[in-house]
N, CA and C of each residue as an Amber inpcrd file, in Angstrom:
protein
   705
  -5.9920000 -32.5290000  51.5140000  -7.1970000 -31.6970000  51.4010000
  -7.8970000 -31.6450000  52.7390000  -8.3300000 -30.4980000  53.1650000
  -8.9950000 -30.3210000  54.4520000 -10.3960000 -30.8900000  54.3770000
 -10.6490000 -31.8990000  55.2510000 -11.9600000 -32.5490000  55.2390000
 -13.0670000 -31.6080000  55.6570000 -12.6940000 -30.5280000  56.3770000
 -13.7210000 -29.5960000  56.8680000 -14.0420000 -28.5050000  55.8580000
 -13.3430000 -28.5060000  54.7250000 -13.5820000 -27.4540000  53.7290000
 -14.9990000 -27.5470000  53.1800000 -15.6530000 -26.4150000  53.0530000
 -17.0290000 -26.3660000  52.5590000 -17.0320000 -26.2520000  51.0300000
 -17.9800000 -26.8840000  50.3890000 -18.0610000 -26.7510000  48.9330000
 -18.3620000 -25.3100000  48.5430000 -17.8470000 -24.9060000  47.4000000
 -18.0730000 -23.5320000  46.9250000 -19.5500000 -23.3190000  46.6560000
 -20.1130000 -22.1720000  47.0720000 -21.5290000 -21.9120000  46.8230000
 -21.8090000 -21.8290000  45.3310000 -23.0340000 -22.1930000  44.9740000
 -23.4160000 -22.1420000  43.5600000 -23.3500000 -20.7090000  43.0580000
 -22.8660000 -20.5780000  41.8510000 -22.7320000 -19.2330000  41.2770000
 -24.1030000 -18.5890000  41.1210000 -24.2130000 -17.3630000  41.5660000
 -25.4690000 -16.6400000  41.4470000 -25.5660000 -16.0220000  40.0560000
 -26.8240000 -15.8970000  39.6100000 -27.0290000 -15.2720000  38.3130000
 -26.5740000 -13.8200000  38.3690000 -25.8570000 -13.4260000  37.3350000
 -25.3760000 -12.0490000  37.3000000 -26.5530000 -11.0980000  37.1200000
 -26.5810000 -10.0140000  37.8940000 -27.6590000  -9.0400000  37.8300000
 -27.4710000  -8.1630000  36.5950000 -28.5550000  -7.9710000  35.8350000
 -28.4830000  -7.1510000  34.6300000 -28.1830000  -5.7020000  34.9930000
 -27.3620000  -5.0710000  34.1780000 -27.0400000  -3.6660000  34.4350000
 -28.2220000  -2.7510000  34.1560000 -29.2600000  -3.2720000  33.5000000
 -30.4520000  -2.4740000  33.2240000 -31.5380000  -2.6620000  34.2840000
 -31.2870000  -3.5260000  35.2530000 -32.2760000  -3.7830000  36.3010000
 -32.0900000  -2.7800000  37.4350000 -33.1270000  -1.9750000  37.6930000
 -33.0590000  -0.9750000  38.7600000 -32.9630000  -1.6590000  40.1180000
 -32.3510000  -0.9680000  41.0760000 -32.0460000  -1.5850000  42.3670000
 -33.2970000  -1.9800000  43.1340000 -34.4330000  -1.3200000  42.8820000
 -35.6350000  -1.6090000  43.6670000 -36.4060000  -2.8250000  43.1690000
 -35.9320000  -3.4440000  42.0680000 -36.6270000  -4.6030000  41.5190000
 -35.7740000  -5.8550000  41.6600000 -36.4580000  -6.9920000  41.8450000
 -35.7610000  -8.2680000  41.9700000 -35.4880000  -8.9010000  40.6170000
 -36.3540000  -8.6360000  39.6470000 -36.1550000  -9.2230000  38.3240000
 -36.7360000  -8.3070000  37.2560000 -36.4440000  -8.6370000  36.0050000
 -36.8780000  -7.8220000  34.8850000 -38.3930000  -7.8350000  34.7090000
 -39.0310000  -8.9510000  35.0530000 -40.4810000  -9.0310000  34.9010000
 -41.1820000  -7.9870000  35.7650000 -40.7080000  -7.8440000  37.0070000
 -41.2980000  -6.8440000  37.9040000 -41.0350000  -5.4340000  37.3970000
 -39.8300000  -5.2040000  36.8760000 -39.4990000  -3.8770000  36.3550000
 -40.3480000  -3.5470000  35.1370000 -40.5400000  -4.5220000  34.2410000
 -41.3380000  -4.2990000  33.0420000 -42.7880000  -4.0000000  33.4050000
 -43.3470000  -4.7660000  34.3560000 -44.7390000  -4.5560000  34.7610000
 -44.9350000  -3.1810000  35.3830000 -43.9900000  -2.7710000  36.2230000
 -44.0850000  -1.4540000  36.8570000 -43.9440000  -0.3380000  35.8300000
 -42.9980000  -0.5020000  34.9220000 -42.8180000   0.4970000  33.8740000
 -44.0430000   0.6220000  32.9890000 -44.6820000  -0.5120000  32.7100000
 -45.8700000  -0.4880000  31.8660000 -47.0210000   0.2170000  32.5790000
 -47.1450000  -0.0170000  33.8820000 -48.1720000   0.6870000  34.6500000
 -47.9220000   2.1890000  34.6090000 -46.6680000   2.5770000  34.7480000
 -46.3270000   3.9950000  34.7150000 -46.6630000   4.6440000  33.3900000
 -46.3470000   3.9650000  32.2780000 -46.6200000   4.5650000  30.9720000
 -48.1140000   4.6330000  30.7100000 -48.8810000   3.6460000  31.2020000
 -50.3350000   3.6960000  31.0260000 -50.9490000   4.8450000  31.8200000
 -50.4280000   5.1020000  33.0130000 -50.9110000   6.2430000  33.7970000
 -50.5870000   7.5550000  33.0810000 -49.3920000   7.6350000  32.5050000
 -49.0160000   8.8280000  31.7440000 -49.9300000   9.0060000  30.5350000
 -50.2190000   7.9140000  29.8350000 -51.0820000   7.9990000  28.6590000
 -52.5020000   8.3950000  29.0420000 -52.9610000   7.9360000  30.2120000
 -54.2870000   8.3480000  30.6870000 -54.3370000   9.8560000  30.8860000
 -53.2520000  10.4130000  31.4090000 -53.1660000  11.8630000  31.5690000
 -53.1850000  12.5710000  30.2140000 -52.5010000  11.9990000  29.2350000
 -52.5020000  12.5720000  27.8890000 -53.8930000  12.5180000  27.2620000
 -54.6070000  11.4290000  27.5070000 -55.9750000  11.3130000  26.9960000
 -56.8550000  12.4160000  27.5730000 -56.7270000  12.6780000  28.8700000
 -57.4950000  13.7590000  29.4920000 -57.1260000  15.1070000  28.8750000
 -55.8450000  15.2990000  28.6100000 -55.3720000  16.5570000  28.0240000
 -56.0110000  16.7970000  26.6590000 -55.9280000  15.8030000  25.7860000
 -56.4970000  15.9730000  24.4550000 -58.0230000  15.9540000  24.4850000
 -58.6100000  15.2560000  25.4520000 -60.0680000  15.2490000  25.5690000
 -60.6000000  16.6520000  25.8200000 -59.8750000  17.4310000  26.6200000
 -60.2890000  18.8140000  26.8780000 -60.3090000  19.6150000  25.5770000
 -59.3280000  19.3770000  24.7120000 -59.3020000  20.0720000  23.4240000
 -60.4630000  19.6420000  22.5370000 -60.7670000  18.3520000  22.5310000
 -61.8780000  17.8700000  21.7150000 -63.2130000  18.3990000  22.2330000
 -63.3510000  18.5100000  23.5460000 -64.5720000  19.0800000  24.1180000
 -64.7110000  20.5430000  23.7030000 -63.6090000  21.2850000  23.7510000
 -63.6350000  22.6870000  23.3110000 -64.0600000  22.7860000  21.8490000
 -63.5050000  21.8980000  21.0350000 -63.8860000  21.8660000  19.6250000
 -65.3870000  21.6190000  19.4930000 -65.9070000  20.6340000  20.2400000
 -67.3240000  20.3030000  20.1550000 -68.2200000  21.4560000  20.5810000
 -67.8240000  22.1720000  21.6280000 -68.6250000  23.3040000  22.1090000
 -68.6600000  24.4110000  21.0650000 -67.4870000  24.7670000  20.5370000
 -67.4330000  25.8330000  19.5260000 -68.1870000  25.4300000  18.2630000
 -68.0550000  24.1900000  17.8560000 -68.7370000  23.7520000  16.6360000
 -70.2480000  23.7490000  16.8190000 -70.7140000  23.3640000  18.0100000
 -72.1590000  23.3540000  18.2530000 -72.7540000  24.7610000  18.1980000
 -71.9500000  25.7730000  18.5310000 -72.4210000  27.1530000  18.4990000
 -72.2330000  27.8120000  17.1300000 -71.2880000  27.3070000  16.3410000
 -70.9960000  27.9090000  15.0310000 -70.8480000  26.8240000  13.9600000
 -71.8760000  26.0190000  13.7150000 -71.7240000  24.9130000  12.7520000
 -71.4260000  25.3920000  11.3330000 -72.0820000  26.4810000  10.8940000
 -71.8420000  26.9750000   9.5350000 -70.4070000  27.4760000   9.3790000
 -69.9070000  28.1500000  10.4130000 -68.5340000  28.6550000  10.3720000
 -67.5380000  27.5170000  10.2050000 -67.7280000  26.4320000  10.9440000
 -66.7830000  25.3180000  10.8950000 -66.8600000  24.6000000   9.5520000
 -68.0670000  24.4750000   9.0020000 -68.1840000  23.8410000   7.6880000
 -67.5150000  24.7010000   6.6170000 -67.6640000  25.9990000   6.7280000
 -67.0270000  26.9070000   5.7680000 -65.5080000  26.8570000   5.9080000
 -65.0250000  26.9480000   7.1310000 -63.5780000  27.0220000   7.3690000
 -62.8610000  25.7550000   6.9320000 -63.5280000  24.6060000   7.0400000
 -62.8660000  23.3530000   6.6610000 -62.5370000  23.3100000   5.1770000
 -63.1880000  24.1840000   4.3720000 -62.8920000  24.2310000   2.9390000
 -61.4910000  24.7660000   2.6610000 -60.9030000  25.4370000   3.6480000
 -59.5480000  25.9630000   3.4820000 -58.4800000  24.8960000   3.7350000
 -58.8950000  23.7390000   4.2180000 -57.9470000  22.6670000   4.5290000
 -57.8880000  21.6820000   3.3740000 -56.7060000  21.2190000   3.0710000
 -56.4950000  20.2590000   1.9840000 -56.6080000  18.8440000   2.5530000
 -57.7350000  18.1920000   2.2730000 -57.9600000  16.8580000   2.8330000
 -56.9340000  15.8520000   2.3140000 -56.3660000  16.1220000   1.1320000
 -55.3740000  15.1920000   0.5830000 -54.1070000  15.1870000   1.4310000
 -53.7090000  16.3680000   1.9200000 -52.5650000  16.4170000   2.8270000
 -52.8880000  15.7070000   4.1370000 -54.0980000  15.9320000   4.6370000
 -54.5060000  15.2570000   5.8660000 -54.5470000  13.7490000   5.7040000
 -55.0620000  13.2880000   4.5560000 -55.1220000  11.8490000   4.3040000
 -53.7250000  11.2580000   4.1660000 -52.8330000  12.0000000   3.4900000
 -51.4510000  11.5360000   3.3570000 -50.8100000  11.3590000   4.7230000
 -50.9940000  12.3420000   5.5910000 -50.4100000  12.2440000   6.9270000
 -51.0480000  11.1300000   7.7490000 -52.3230000  10.8510000   7.5010000
 -52.9680000   9.7380000   8.2020000 -52.3220000   8.4120000   7.8110000
 -52.1100000   8.2210000   6.5130000 -51.4610000   6.9950000   6.0390000
 -50.0410000   6.8930000   6.5920000 -49.3350000   8.0220000   6.6050000
 -47.9540000   8.0380000   7.1070000 -47.9130000   7.6300000   8.5740000
 -48.8150000   8.1830000   9.3900000 -48.7840000   7.8730000  10.8190000
 -49.2270000   6.4390000  11.1070000 -50.2120000   5.9440000  10.3750000
 -50.6180000   4.5460000  10.5670000 -49.4550000   3.6170000  10.2180000
 -48.7440000   3.9370000   9.1390000 -47.5760000   3.1330000   8.7610000
 -46.4990000   3.1960000   9.8360000 -46.3050000   4.3810000  10.4150000
 -45.2940000   4.5150000  11.4670000 -45.6810000   3.7240000  12.7080000
 -46.9800000   3.6320000  12.9730000 -47.4350000   2.8580000  14.1250000
 -47.1610000   1.3700000  13.9210000 -47.3320000   0.9000000  12.6890000
 -47.0080000  -0.4960000  12.3810000 -45.5120000  -0.7440000  12.5560000
 -44.6910000   0.2030000  12.1020000 -43.2410000   0.0690000  12.2680000
 -42.8600000   0.0590000  13.7410000 -43.5350000   0.8890000  14.5430000
 -43.2590000   0.9270000  15.9810000 -43.6130000  -0.4040000  16.6370000
 -44.7510000  -0.9720000  16.2410000 -45.1530000  -2.2650000  16.8020000
 -44.1540000  -3.3590000  16.4150000 -43.6640000  -3.3010000  15.1740000
 -42.7020000  -4.3090000  14.7320000 -41.3730000  -4.1660000  15.4620000
 -41.0270000  -2.9450000  15.8460000 -39.7770000  -2.7530000  16.5930000
 -39.8520000  -3.4360000  17.9590000 -41.0270000  -3.3930000  18.5810000
 -41.1940000  -4.0770000  19.8720000 -41.0250000  -5.5780000  19.6880000
 -41.6560000  -6.1130000  18.6490000 -41.5550000  -7.5530000  18.4050000
 -40.1140000  -7.9580000  18.0920000 -39.4170000  -7.1290000  17.3220000
 -38.0230000  -7.4310000  16.9890000 -37.1560000  -7.4420000  18.2390000
 -37.4060000  -6.5070000  19.1600000 -36.6440000  -6.4810000  20.4120000
 -36.9270000  -7.7270000  21.2380000 -38.1910000  -8.1470000  21.2810000
 -38.5510000  -9.3460000  22.0370000 -37.8850000 -10.5920000  21.4680000
 -37.7060000 -10.6210000  20.1560000 -37.0840000 -11.7770000  19.5020000
 -35.5620000 -11.6810000  19.4610000 -35.0230000 -10.5190000  19.8370000
 -33.5780000 -10.3400000  19.7950000 -33.0290000 -10.1250000  18.4040000
 -33.8790000  -9.6800000  17.4830000 -33.4610000  -9.4320000  16.1000000
 -32.9840000  -7.9840000  15.9880000 -31.6930000  -7.7680000  16.1720000
 -31.1530000  -6.4150000  16.2290000 -31.2960000  -5.6680000  14.9040000
 -31.0660000  -6.3470000  13.8080000 -31.1390000  -5.6670000  12.5120000
 -32.5550000  -5.1580000  12.2510000 -33.5470000  -6.0200000  12.4570000
 -34.9350000  -5.6080000  12.2450000 -35.3440000  -4.5270000  13.2320000
 -34.8620000  -4.6280000  14.4610000 -35.1650000  -3.6180000  15.4710000
 -34.6940000  -2.2410000  15.0140000 -33.4460000  -2.1470000  14.6100000
 -32.8940000  -0.8470000  14.2050000 -33.6050000  -0.3270000  12.9620000
 -33.8620000  -1.2110000  12.0110000 -34.5480000  -0.7740000  10.7960000
 -35.9600000  -0.2710000  11.1080000 -36.6560000  -0.9460000  11.9960000
 -38.0130000  -0.5260000  12.3620000 -38.0030000   0.8210000  13.0710000
 -37.0260000   1.0180000  13.9490000 -36.9130000   2.2960000  14.6530000
 -36.6040000   3.4290000  13.6810000 -35.6790000   3.1730000  12.7620000
 -35.3200000   4.1990000  11.7720000 -36.5170000   4.5200000  10.8830000
 -37.2490000   3.4890000  10.4650000 -38.4220000   3.7080000   9.6170000
 -39.4690000   4.5460000  10.3440000 -39.6480000   4.2940000  11.6300000
 -40.5980000   5.0880000  12.4160000 -40.2000000   6.5560000  12.4240000
 -38.9100000   6.8250000  12.6080000 -38.4260000   8.2120000  12.6110000
 -38.6260000   8.8550000  11.2420000 -38.3180000   8.1270000  10.1800000
 -38.4610000   8.6710000   8.8250000 -39.9200000   9.0350000   8.5480000
 -40.8330000   8.1570000   8.9360000 -42.2540000   8.4200000   8.7050000
 -42.7460000   9.5830000   9.5590000 -42.2830000   9.6470000  10.8020000
 -42.6730000  10.7630000  11.6690000 -42.1560000  12.0840000  11.1150000
 -40.9260000  12.0740000  10.6150000 -40.3630000  13.2860000  10.0130000
 -41.1340000  13.6710000   8.7510000 -41.5710000  12.6740000   7.9870000
 -42.3850000  12.9440000   6.8010000 -43.6760000  13.6480000   7.1840000
 -44.2920000  13.1930000   8.2660000 -45.5050000  13.8490000   8.7640000
 -45.2440000  15.3250000   9.0380000 -44.1440000  15.6250000   9.7100000
 -43.8420000  17.0120000  10.0640000 -43.5130000  17.8490000   8.8270000
 -42.8810000  17.2520000   7.8290000 -42.5870000  17.9840000   6.5910000
 -43.8900000  18.3680000   5.8860000 -44.8120000  17.4160000   5.7930000
 -46.1170000  17.7150000   5.1870000 -46.8230000  18.8130000   5.9700000
 -46.7420000  18.7310000   7.2910000 -47.3840000  19.7390000   8.1390000
 -46.7350000  21.1070000   7.9320000 -45.4340000  21.1260000   7.7550000
 -44.7370000  22.3920000   7.5070000 -45.2620000  23.0590000   6.2380000
 -45.3740000  22.2980000   5.1590000 -45.8670000  22.8740000   3.9080000
 -47.3190000  23.3290000   4.0450000 -48.0930000  22.5720000   4.8080000
 -49.4910000  22.9510000   5.0170000 -49.5860000  24.2600000   5.8010000
 -48.8430000  24.3470000   6.8870000 -48.8310000  25.5790000   7.6910000
 -48.3240000  26.7690000   6.8770000 -47.2040000  26.5970000   6.1910000
 -46.5890000  27.7130000   5.4700000 -47.5120000  28.2370000   4.3750000
 -48.2240000  27.3360000   3.7080000 -49.1560000  27.7670000   2.6610000
 -50.2780000  28.6070000   3.2550000 -50.8110000  28.1790000   4.3790000
 -51.9010000  28.9290000   5.0120000 -51.4200000  30.2890000   5.5040000
 -50.3140000  30.2960000   6.2030000 -49.8180000  31.5560000   6.7580000
 -49.4150000  32.5260000   5.6510000 -48.8550000  31.9980000   4.5740000
 -48.4710000  32.8500000   3.4420000 -49.6950000  33.5080000   2.8140000
 -50.8390000  32.8360000   2.8940000 -52.0730000  33.3630000   2.3070000
 -52.9920000  34.0080000   3.3390000 -52.4280000  34.3810000   4.4740000
 -53.1780000  35.1600000   5.4500000 -54.0720000  34.3840000   6.3820000
 -53.9830000  33.0560000   6.3550000 -54.8340000  32.2480000   7.2320000
 -54.0790000  31.9880000   8.5270000 -54.1900000  32.9280000   9.4540000
 -53.5650000  32.7750000  10.7590000 -54.6000000  32.4220000  11.8010000
 -54.3350000  32.8040000  13.0410000 -55.2800000  32.5040000  14.1180000
 -55.8290000  33.8130000  14.6830000 -57.0070000  33.7190000  15.2840000
 -57.6160000  34.8950000  15.8870000 -57.8630000  36.0000000  14.8730000
 -57.5080000  37.2130000  15.2380000 -57.7220000  38.3620000  14.3530000
 -56.7350000  38.3950000  13.1890000 -55.7420000  37.5150000  13.2090000
 -54.7520000  37.4670000  12.1200000 -55.2230000  36.6260000  10.9470000
 -56.4780000  36.2050000  10.9710000 -57.0010000  35.3500000   9.9040000
 -57.7000000  36.2160000   8.8570000 -56.9860000  36.5340000   7.7960000
 -57.5140000  37.3380000   6.6860000 -57.0860000  36.6870000   5.3750000
 -57.8660000  35.7200000   4.8790000 -57.4690000  34.9830000   3.6760000
 -57.2190000  35.9130000   2.4930000 -56.1740000  35.6060000   1.7360000
 -55.8200000  36.4150000   0.5760000 -56.8340000  36.2020000  -0.5500000
 -56.9730000  37.1760000  -1.4530000 -57.8810000  37.0050000  -2.6000000
 -57.5150000  35.7820000  -3.4470000 -56.2180000  35.5010000  -3.5670000
 -55.7880000  34.3370000  -4.3590000 -56.2960000  33.0380000  -3.7440000
 -56.2330000  32.9530000  -2.4190000 -56.7130000  31.7430000  -1.7520000
 -58.2210000  31.6230000  -1.8800000 -58.9330000  32.7220000  -1.7080000
 -60.3900000  32.6930000  -1.8440000 -60.7990000  32.2920000  -3.2570000
 -60.0340000  32.7450000  -4.2450000 -60.3600000  32.4150000  -5.6370000
 -60.1660000  30.9350000  -5.9350000 -59.3420000  30.2470000  -5.1460000
 -59.0810000  28.8200000  -5.3770000 -60.1510000  27.9200000  -4.7720000
 -61.0730000  28.5000000  -3.9990000 -62.1160000  27.7070000  -3.3600000
 -63.2060000  27.3540000  -4.3690000 -64.0030000  26.3140000  -4.0960000
 -65.1230000  25.9850000  -4.9830000 -66.0840000  27.1690000  -5.1280000
 -66.7790000  27.2190000  -6.2640000 -67.6660000  28.3510000  -6.5530000
 -68.7300000  28.5260000  -5.4760000 -69.2730000  27.4190000  -4.9790000
 -70.3120000  27.5120000  -3.9550000 -69.7850000  28.1470000  -2.6810000
 -68.5080000  27.9170000  -2.3740000 -67.9020000  28.4980000  -1.1740000
 -67.5630000  29.9640000  -1.4110000 -67.1010000  30.2870000  -2.6260000
 -66.7580000  31.6850000  -2.9370000 -67.9720000  32.5940000  -2.8500000
 -69.1480000  32.0340000  -3.0890000 -70.3700000  32.8450000  -3.0610000
 -70.7600000  33.2520000  -1.6420000 -70.1640000  32.6120000  -0.6410000
 -70.4880000  32.9100000   0.7570000 -69.5270000  33.9770000   1.2640000
 -70.0260000  35.0360000   1.8850000 -69.1240000  36.0440000   2.4680000
 -68.2310000  35.4200000   3.5400000 -67.0130000  35.9010000   3.6260000
 -66.0810000  35.3810000   4.6300000 -66.6190000  35.7020000   6.0220000
 -66.8300000  34.6870000   6.8670000 -67.3680000  34.9420000   8.2100000
 -66.4430000  35.8360000   9.0270000 -67.0440000  36.6330000   9.8890000
 -66.2620000  37.5670000  10.7040000 -65.3700000  36.8440000  11.7070000
 -65.8010000  35.6590000  12.1400000 -65.0640000  34.9410000  13.1840000
 -64.3590000  33.7080000  12.6240000 -63.8640000  33.8250000  11.4000000
 -63.1510000  32.6940000  10.7970000 -61.9390000  32.2970000  11.6300000
 -61.3230000  33.2770000  12.2860000 -60.1510000  32.9930000  13.1090000
 -60.4300000  32.0890000  14.2840000 -61.7090000  31.9820000  14.6990000
 -62.0520000  31.0840000  15.8050000 -61.7270000  29.6460000  15.4410000
 -62.1330000  29.2580000  14.2340000 -61.8380000  27.8940000  13.7800000
 -60.3400000  27.6640000  13.6960000 -59.6280000  28.6130000  13.0780000
 -58.2030000  28.3850000  12.8620000 -57.3840000  28.5250000  14.1420000
 -57.9070000  29.2340000  15.1280000 -57.2440000  29.2270000  16.4370000
 -57.2670000  27.8200000  17.0160000 -58.4260000  27.1570000  16.9210000
 -58.5210000  25.7710000  17.3850000 -57.6830000  24.8490000  16.5140000
 -57.7050000  25.0900000  15.2090000 -56.9380000  24.2510000  14.2880000
 -55.4540000  24.2850000  14.6270000 -54.9020000  25.4810000  14.7630000
 -53.4700000  25.5930000  15.0590000 -53.1480000  25.0830000  16.4610000
 -54.0530000  25.3050000  17.4030000 -53.8140000  24.8210000  18.7670000
 -53.7770000  23.2980000  18.8040000 -54.7870000  22.6590000  18.2190000
 -54.8960000  21.2030000  18.2950000 -53.8150000  20.5120000  17.4710000
 -53.6280000  20.9580000  16.2400000 -52.6100000  20.3120000  15.4030000
 -51.2000000  20.6930000  15.8530000 -51.0430000  21.9030000  16.4070000
 -49.7240000  22.3110000  16.9020000 -49.2930000  21.5050000  18.1060000
 -50.2120000  21.3090000  19.0620000 -49.8830000  20.4900000  20.2320000
 -49.6280000  19.0430000  19.8240000 -50.4060000  18.5630000  18.8610000
 -50.1430000  17.2110000  18.3570000 -48.7670000  17.1470000  17.7060000
 -48.4150000  18.1910000  16.9380000 -47.1000000  18.2280000  16.3040000
 -45.9630000  18.2230000  17.3090000 -46.1550000  18.9150000  18.4390000
 -45.1380000  18.8940000  19.4950000 -44.9540000  17.4770000  20.0170000
 -46.0600000  16.7500000  20.1630000 -45.9640000  15.3540000  20.6140000
 -45.2390000  14.4970000  19.5770000 -45.4450000  14.7990000  18.2970000
 -44.7170000  14.0660000  17.2530000 -43.2220000  14.3320000  17.3680000
 -42.8430000  15.5850000  17.5910000 -41.4240000  15.9210000  17.7390000
 -40.8160000  15.2330000  18.9560000 -41.5690000  15.1750000  20.0500000
 -41.0880000  14.4460000  21.2370000 -40.8790000  12.9770000  20.8890000
 -41.8310000  12.4060000  20.1430000 -41.6960000  11.0150000  19.7320000
 -40.4700000  10.7830000  18.8710000 -40.1860000  11.7110000  17.9600000
 -38.9800000  11.5890000  17.1350000 -37.7380000  11.5730000  18.0150000
 -37.6950000  12.4730000  18.9940000 -36.5530000  12.5050000  19.9090000
 -36.3930000  11.2060000  20.6730000 -37.5150000  10.6430000  21.1300000
 -37.4600000   9.3780000  21.8690000 -36.9720000   8.2410000  20.9780000
 -37.4140000   8.2330000  19.7260000 -36.9880000   7.1560000  18.8290000
 -35.5230000   7.2910000  18.4230000 -35.0410000   8.5080000  18.3120000
 -33.6010000   8.6840000  18.0660000 -32.8060000   8.1330000  19.2400000
 -33.2870000   8.3940000  20.4570000 -32.6450000   7.8490000  21.6680000
 -32.6550000   6.3240000  21.6440000 -33.7720000   5.7290000  21.2200000
 -33.8460000   4.2650000  21.1350000 -32.8790000   3.7280000  20.0820000
 -32.7510000   4.4360000  18.9680000 -31.8270000   3.9880000  17.9170000
 -30.3970000   3.9590000  18.4380000 -30.0060000   5.0090000  19.1650000
 -28.6540000   5.0580000  19.7330000 -28.4300000   3.8690000  20.6580000
 -29.4030000   3.5760000  21.5030000 -29.2630000   2.4560000  22.4350000
 -29.3090000   1.1120000  21.7120000 -30.1560000   1.0160000  20.6970000
 -30.2530000  -0.2460000  19.9570000 -28.9440000  -0.5550000  19.2340000
 -28.2870000   0.4660000  18.7220000 -27.0020000   0.2580000  18.0520000
 -25.9270000  -0.2080000  19.0300000 -26.0950000   0.1160000  20.3160000
 -25.1690000  -0.3800000  21.3420000 -25.5030000  -1.8120000  21.7570000
 -26.6460000  -2.3030000  21.3040000 -27.0530000  -3.6480000  21.6710000
 -27.7220000  -3.7420000  23.0260000 -28.3470000  -2.6440000  23.4750000
 -28.9560000  -2.6400000  24.8080000 -30.2080000  -3.4960000  24.9040000
 -30.9400000  -3.6540000  23.7990000 -32.2560000  -4.2850000  23.8680000
 -32.2230000  -5.7240000  23.3720000 -33.0770000  -6.5330000  23.9570000
 -33.1770000  -7.9300000  23.5880000 -34.3250000  -8.5790000  24.3290000
 -34.4570000  -9.9030000  24.2470000 -35.5640000 -10.5870000  24.9120000
 -35.6400000 -10.3190000  26.4120000 -34.4960000 -10.0810000  27.0450000
 -34.5010000  -9.8500000  28.4840000 -34.7400000  -8.4170000  28.8900000
 -34.6470000  -7.4890000  27.9290000 -34.8040000  -6.0700000  28.2610000
 -35.2620000  -5.3060000  27.0250000 -36.5450000  -5.0020000  26.9940000
 -37.1020000  -4.2420000  25.8740000 -38.1350000  -3.2210000  26.3530000
 -38.1870000  -2.9680000  27.6550000 -39.1790000  -2.0620000  28.2280000
 -39.2370000  -0.6860000  27.5800000 -38.0950000   0.0030000  27.3840000
 -38.1530000   1.3240000  26.7540000 -38.7460000   1.3000000  25.3470000
 -38.4380000   0.2710000  24.5710000 -38.9940000   0.1700000  23.2190000
 -40.5090000   0.0280000  23.2880000 -40.9750000  -0.7890000  24.2160000
 -42.4070000  -1.0050000  24.3980000 -43.0960000   0.2690000  24.8670000
 -42.4980000   0.9700000  25.8210000 -43.1080000   2.1810000  26.3830000
 -43.2230000   3.2840000  25.3360000 -42.1590000   3.5000000  24.5730000
 -42.1890000   4.5480000  23.5470000 -43.1980000   4.1860000  22.4560000
 -43.3130000   2.9040000  22.1220000 -44.2910000   2.4840000  21.1140000
 -45.7160000   2.7680000  21.5880000 -45.9950000   2.5350000  22.8710000
 -47.3240000   2.8420000  23.4030000 -47.6140000   4.3370000  23.2920000
 -46.6350000   5.1540000  23.6310000 -46.7890000   6.6040000  23.4850000
 -47.0670000   6.9560000  22.0250000 -46.3250000   6.3360000  21.1250000
 -46.4770000   6.6520000  19.7070000 -47.8460000   6.2440000  19.1820000
 -48.3600000   5.1180000  19.6540000 -49.6970000   4.6910000  19.2350000
 -50.7430000   5.7270000  19.6540000 -50.5870000   6.3130000  20.8410000
 -51.5320000   7.3390000  21.2810000 -51.4410000   8.5750000  20.3890000
 -50.2220000   8.9850000  20.0510000 -50.0430000  10.1360000  19.1580000
 -50.7510000   9.8840000  17.8250000 -50.6140000   8.6750000  17.2950000
 -51.2790000   8.3290000  16.0440000 -52.7920000   8.3310000  16.2140000
 -53.2710000   7.8130000  17.3370000 -54.7120000   7.7470000  17.5810000
 -55.3260000   9.1430000  17.6480000 -54.6320000  10.0680000  18.2850000
 -55.1300000  11.4440000  18.3600000 -55.3040000  12.0200000  16.9560000
 -54.3300000  11.7820000  16.0810000 -54.4390000  12.2960000  14.7190000
 -55.6060000  11.6600000  13.9740000 -55.8810000  10.3930000  14.2190000
 -56.9970000   9.7220000  13.5500000 -58.3190000  10.4010000  13.8960000
 -58.4110000  10.9990000  15.0850000 -59.5940000  11.7810000  15.4450000
 -59.5220000  13.1950000  14.8620000 -58.3380000  13.7940000  14.8560000
 -58.1970000  15.1620000  14.3520000 -58.5150000  15.2550000  12.8620000
 -58.0720000  14.2780000  12.1060000 -58.2250000  14.3470000  10.6500000
 -59.6840000  14.4970000  10.2170000 -60.5930000  13.6100000  10.6200000
 -61.9770000  13.7980000  10.1630000 -62.6550000  15.0220000  10.7660000
 -62.3570000  15.3250000  12.0300000 -63.0160000  16.4650000  12.6700000
 -62.6530000  17.7840000  12.0030000 -61.4130000  17.9380000  11.6020000
 -60.9620000  19.2070000  11.0330000 -61.0800000  19.2540000   9.5130000
 -60.8160000  18.1400000   8.8460000 -60.6960000  18.1630000   7.3920000
 -61.9450000  17.6900000   6.6520000 -62.7570000  16.8450000   7.2730000
 -63.8070000  16.1640000   6.5190000 -65.2230000  16.5860000   6.8720000
 -65.4600000  17.0490000   8.1110000 -66.8420000  17.3470000   8.5070000
 -66.9700000  18.7830000   9.0000000
């Protein structure tokens, strides 16, 4: 044996295939990714805040119109969707915890449950939209409620003449709930992507950043609806 032979260097830890080249470890990547998603969510908050401000301005100028128009909305459907989205948010939070614990079965089930609940929200919204549009409740000048729909309103509401600018309320209604619905569809797409990756075994205690980021996005989508529901359906 050669006395001058050097001992073999200690084996280096294998670099994770999910670790981007600009980061030294997963902790740095997770922290940076979390900062990025929070900045994105701040932008989303500003976006929806502009819509809520518009709602507030229009309502302050036409309070009677908004109170009248809200009678055309079914609060039971709105309440159902609120419960559905809150439940989906709990499932999303549990998916993050399952990924952190390395529980693959619970992770996949939580992700699937989130998608099912989100899809349920959109199905309820579809029936709500289709019923309104079928009865002439569109946006802008296309808002001409059918006699059948007017007859279904409470007697106190039927006694009030249909306001000339009823479409103003429903233009905001379709804009705000429609944009929220688009965000729900984006969330469904993201969760389907997570399910595909989770089935491959990509996520675990060492790498769960995407699950965490999508859950944060989903919580914001749910929070926006929690504000939309009372503003449009209850007051």
